[in-house]
C-alpha positions as CSV (number, residue, x, y, z in Angstrom):
1,M,32.4,115.3,78.6
2,G,30.2,113.6,76.1
3,S,29.9,109.9,76.8
4,Y,27.2,109.4,74.1
5,I,29.1,111.1,71.4
6,N,32.4,109.4,72.3
7,N,30.8,106.0,72.5
8,N,29.1,106.4,69.1
9,L,32.0,107.6,67.0
10,I,32.3,105.7,63.7
11,R,35.6,104.5,62.1
12,E,38.1,107.3,61.5
13,E,35.8,109.9,63.2
14,Q,37.2,112.4,65.6
15,L,35.4,114.9,67.9
16,Q,36.3,118.4,66.9
17,F,34.2,120.5,69.2
18,E,31.7,119.9,72.0
19,T,29.5,122.2,74.0
20,K,26.6,122.1,76.4
21,Y,23.8,124.3,77.7
22,H,25.0,127.7,79.1
23,W,24.6,128.4,82.8
24,V,21.9,130.9,82.0
25,I,19.4,128.0,82.0
26,F,19.6,128.2,85.8
27,F,17.8,131.6,85.8
28,T,14.5,130.5,84.1
29,L,11.1,129.9,85.6
30,P,11.2,126.1,85.0
31,S,14.5,126.1,86.8
32,L,13.1,127.9,89.8
33,L,10.0,125.7,89.9
34,T,12.0,122.5,89.9
35,L,14.5,123.8,92.5
36,F,17.3,123.8,89.9
37,I,17.0,120.1,89.3
38,R,15.8,120.4,85.7
39,P,18.8,122.5,84.5
40,L,21.2,120.2,86.4
41,I,19.8,117.3,84.5
42,L,19.9,119.1,81.2
43,R,23.5,120.2,81.5
44,A,24.5,116.7,82.6
45,T,22.7,114.7,79.9
46,D,22.4,116.8,76.7
47,E,25.4,116.9,74.4
48,F,26.2,119.0,71.3
49,G,29.2,118.0,69.2
50,I,30.9,118.3,65.8
51,T,33.1,115.6,64.5
52,N,35.1,115.5,61.3
53,K,32.1,113.7,59.6
54,R,28.9,114.9,61.2
55,V,27.0,117.0,63.8
56,V,25.7,115.0,66.7
57,V,23.2,116.3,69.2
58,K,21.8,114.1,72.0
59,T,19.1,115.3,74.4
60,G,17.1,113.6,77.1
61,L,17.7,111.4,80.1
62,F,15.1,108.7,79.9
63,A,13.6,109.4,76.6
64,R,16.5,110.1,74.3
65,K,16.4,112.2,71.1
66,T,19.4,112.2,68.8
67,V,20.1,114.4,65.8
68,E,22.9,113.2,63.7
69,M,23.5,115.0,60.4
70,N,26.4,114.3,58.0
71,L,28.4,117.5,57.3
72,N,27.7,117.3,53.6
73,K,23.9,117.2,54.3
74,I,23.9,120.5,56.3
75,E,23.3,123.6,54.3
76,S,23.9,126.1,57.1
77,V,24.3,126.6,60.8
78,N,22.5,129.7,62.0
79,V,23.2,131.5,65.2
80,D,20.8,133.9,67.0
81,Q,22.0,135.9,70.0
82,S,20.4,138.6,72.0
83,I,22.5,141.4,73.4
84,I,22.7,139.6,76.7
85,G,23.5,136.4,74.9
86,R,26.4,138.1,73.1
87,L,27.7,139.5,76.4
88,L,27.4,136.2,78.3
89,G,28.3,133.8,75.4
90,Y,25.2,131.9,74.7
91,G,22.6,131.7,71.9
92,T,20.3,129.6,69.7
93,I,21.7,127.3,67.0
94,T,19.6,126.2,64.1
95,L,20.8,123.4,61.8
96,I,19.3,123.6,58.4
97,G,19.8,120.4,56.3
98,T,19.1,119.6,52.7
99,G,15.5,118.9,52.0
100,G,14.4,121.6,54.6
101,T,15.3,119.7,57.7
102,R,15.5,122.3,60.6
103,E,16.6,121.6,64.1
104,T,16.8,124.4,66.7
105,F,18.5,124.3,70.1
106,H,18.3,127.2,72.6
107,N,20.7,128.5,75.3
108,I,23.8,126.8,73.9
109,A,27.2,127.9,75.2
110,H,29.7,129.2,72.6
111,P,27.4,129.2,69.6
112,I,29.7,131.2,67.4
113,H,32.6,128.8,68.1
114,F,30.1,125.9,67.2
115,R,29.4,127.6,63.8
116,K,33.0,128.4,63.2
117,T,34.1,124.8,63.9
118,F,31.4,123.5,61.5
119,Q,32.6,125.9,58.8
120,E,36.2,124.8,59.3
121,V,35.5,121.1,59.3
122,S,33.0,121.1,56.4
123,G,34.9,123.5,54.2
């Protein structure tokens, strides 16, 4: 799935878990206004992954934003899910790093599995 993450693995690094935006992003106002082009681009280009050494998030098609945090520099991975999010399997992931770094990503598929994999790999 993730060409960015796979192409940027460092020596002895292996991808443990990868996810993307949940299909619920197709049912938003920006999705309707762009005739579903925006969510198609988001699902095709944005990547969320955990390796045995770091968490890697890449967003954007033309202007790229990457968040790469070493596992030992992340204090916690918080998951927020609404009732509908729990039923459908999506939620918000917040990465909190040492020094107060905070990165939040909304409408992510399998957020509990993301957090569980982080805990297993970092523990």
